Structure formats: structure tokens, C-alpha cells
C-alpha positions as MATLAB code, in Angstrom:
seq = 'MGLVKKTVRKGFECEYFRVVQVNCNADRNDAVATFALYKDKATRDEDATAVIDSYQTDLGADFNDKVLSSEIDTKDVVKKSAYEALMVKATAEDLKEEDKDEALAFFKDATDELTVVEK';
ca = [
       9.248  -11.126   -1.572;
       8.222  -11.949   -4.730;
       7.443  -14.308   -7.409;
       9.746  -14.096  -11.039;
       8.119  -15.347  -13.725;
       8.431  -13.221  -17.413;
       4.829  -12.528  -19.427;
       3.445  -10.098  -21.710;
       0.501   -8.243  -20.174;
      -1.499   -4.843  -21.484;
       1.502   -5.298  -24.430;
       4.718   -4.715  -21.289;
       7.339   -7.154  -20.638;
       7.198   -7.847  -17.681;
       8.232  -10.510  -14.597;
       7.820   -9.624  -11.087;
       4.477  -10.434   -8.782;
       4.370   -8.637   -5.137;
       1.480  -10.064   -2.837;
      -0.253   -7.297   -1.998;
      -3.234   -8.137   -0.393;
      -4.357  -11.739    1.229;
      -8.168  -11.630    2.320;
      -8.625  -14.217    4.689;
     -12.435  -15.235    5.711;
     -12.378  -16.591    8.894;
     -15.790  -17.940    9.213;
     -15.204  -20.124    5.673;
     -11.541  -20.736    6.549;
     -10.255  -19.890    2.957;
      -8.190  -16.861    1.459;
      -7.719  -15.263   -1.506;
      -4.515  -13.240   -2.957;
      -4.568  -10.101   -5.354;
      -0.999   -9.678   -6.996;
       0.015   -7.193   -8.337;
       2.650   -7.342  -11.396;
       5.804   -5.418  -12.604;
       7.917   -4.725  -15.221;
      10.716   -6.207  -12.876;
      11.872   -5.764   -9.609;
      13.834   -2.488   -9.467;
      10.685   -1.249  -10.983;
       8.311   -2.641   -8.035;
      11.636   -0.776   -5.534;
      10.861    2.512   -6.696;
       7.350    2.197   -6.222;
       6.756    2.312   -9.172;
       2.733    1.424  -10.416;
       1.927   -1.789  -11.816;
       0.765   -2.498  -14.963;
      -1.577   -5.021  -13.563;
      -2.834   -4.579  -10.176;
      -5.111   -6.810   -9.565;
      -4.805  -10.529  -10.558;
      -7.011  -12.605   -8.027;
      -6.473  -16.785   -7.027;
      -7.978  -18.325   -4.112;
      -5.337  -19.891   -2.308;
      -6.140  -22.959   -1.272;
      -6.577  -26.075    0.911;
      -2.459  -26.212    1.537;
      -2.106  -22.742    2.325;
      -5.842  -22.761    4.648;
      -4.707  -26.228    6.753;
      -0.881  -24.239    7.436;
      -1.963  -20.709    8.297;
      -5.555  -20.634    8.724;
      -5.675  -23.626   10.958;
      -2.515  -23.591   11.873;
      -1.900  -24.409   16.259;
      -0.895  -20.417   15.858;
      -4.565  -19.584   16.189;
      -3.423  -16.877   12.816;
      -6.834  -16.331   12.795;
      -6.996  -14.844   16.318;
      -3.635  -12.463   15.345;
      -4.629  -11.468   12.294;
      -8.656  -10.422   14.053;
      -6.980   -8.259   16.600;
      -4.568   -6.514   14.837;
      -6.927   -5.496   12.451;
      -9.387   -4.488   15.880;
      -6.250   -2.778   17.289;
      -5.803   -0.991   14.466;
      -9.356    0.186   13.073;
      -9.120    1.736   17.387;
      -5.566    3.415   16.438;
      -7.932    4.640   13.344;
     -11.206    5.894   14.642;
      -9.400    7.918   17.676;
      -6.937   10.030   14.811;
      -9.909   10.284   12.965;
     -13.106   11.081   16.083;
     -10.345   13.970   17.189;
     -10.082   15.906   12.758;
     -11.645   19.083   13.122;
     -12.650   19.053    9.903;
     -13.513   16.149    7.336;
     -13.877   13.719   10.120;
     -15.159   10.340    9.072;
     -18.330   10.004   11.086;
     -18.726    6.141   10.347;
     -14.579    5.329   11.219;
     -14.954    7.466   13.991;
     -17.705    5.761   15.514;
     -15.523    3.381   16.728;
     -13.265    5.196   18.720;
     -14.941    4.122   22.511;
     -15.391    0.403   20.897;
     -14.042   -1.638   23.244;
     -13.037   -5.872   21.667;
     -15.874   -8.745   23.829;
     -12.860   -9.993   26.149;
     -12.497   -6.338   27.699;
     -14.483   -5.774   30.817;
     -15.910   -2.594   31.674;
     -16.559   -0.834   34.328;
     -19.401    1.903   34.832;
];
């Protein structure tokens, strides 16, 4: 899924914009999207390098109202998923015998604030 609009960037004719990252700040209730620009969809589908890999823009109040402030607590779903992903990565990192990222492995046995740990 992407946006199509012809343009010339860095001397290349391009037309396919794809969202590659959305950064949501739950505390400020805002979000910024990063887009990559490709020659066309076929080039993108081939996993080619983007012509421009970092065009950012604030997504504005409409996005914030629909997504960040929705009745479905999207923020909590995203945060919970991020915490779970961190735990999985930390556990895998801790099992490494070489080139271990100790800062990442540190989180292997962390618990979320709602988990009660019996001692």
C-alpha cells in the first residue's frame, strides 16, 4: 500500500511513496510518519533501495483524533506490543554466547507494571 504521485527527486523520476515508520508520542498525543520514495511500485516490490528514504511529516489532528484518541485504545495496544517484542528480543539476545548486547539482554526478565511477581 502506498501513495502514487509523479515527481523528480535527486534526478530520478519517481512516483511511489510508502510509509516506513510511524512514531506515536502517547504523552503528547501526536504522531510523525516517515515515507520512502521509490521509482514505482514494481521497483518497491523488488525490495529496491528507496530514492529518498526519509521524508517526515506530522500526521496532524485528524490522525491523532482517529487513531491515538480512538475508543479502541490503540496506544495501549502499540505499547504492549512493543514491550512484548522487546522481551522476545531480549531473551534471544541473552542466549547468545558471542557478541551479546548486554543493554538489550538486560530486559529478559523484566515484567510489565501490571504483572505481579511472586517471590
